[in-house]
Structures are given as C-alpha cells and as structure tokens.
N, C-alpha and C positions, 0 to 999 in steps of 0.2 A: 504494500500500500504506500510506503514511503517513496517509491519510485515515481509516483505520479505528482509529487509535490514540487512546485517550482520555487526555488529559493532565490530571494532577491538580496542583492548586496546593498548595504546602506550607502547613500550618496555622501561623498566626502565634501564638507564645506570648505570653501576657500578661506584662507586666513584674512582677517580684516586688515586693511592698510593702517599703518601707524597714524595716530591723530596728530596733526600739526598744530603748533601753538598759533593763535590768531594774530598776535602782534609781532612775532618774530623775535629777534634777539634784543630789541629795544625794550627797556622798562616802560611801564604804563605812564609814568609821569613825564616822559620826554616830549610828547606832543603838546602838553599843557605848558611846559616851560618854553617851548619854541614859540607858541602863540603869545605868551607874555613878553618875551624878548622882542618879537616883531612889533608889538603894540608900543613898547617903551621906545624902540628905535624910531618909529613913526612920530611919536610924541616929541622927541628931542629934535628931529629934523624939522618938524613944523615950528617949534619954538625958535629954532635958528633962522627961520625964514627961507629955507632952501626949497620948500615944497610949494610955496605960494599960498593962496587962500586968504581969507579975511583975518 
C-alpha cells in the first residue's frame, strides 16, 4: 500500500536579504546640524550685505 503514496519534498525558502540601515553611515543628527549651519551662514551673509535685500 505504501507504494502508491506520492511523497512531496518541502520547498526550501530563500534566505532573506540583509536589512540595510536607512541612513547609512551618517549619524541621525548630521542633517539637522547641516541645516542649522546653512541657516547661520545665510544669516551672516545677509547681515554683511552681500546677498542684497531690504
């Protein structure tokens, strides 16, 4: 009777790819510091009168 039984092999799952960090090698505070530095630079350039404006 066991000759009529069809044996199925379990499907092997592919290993999941490694999860990448969303920000890369930079720490999380670097973009914030860059924005603050750009804002301060623009402020000092405007105070010096190099950018024009009122």
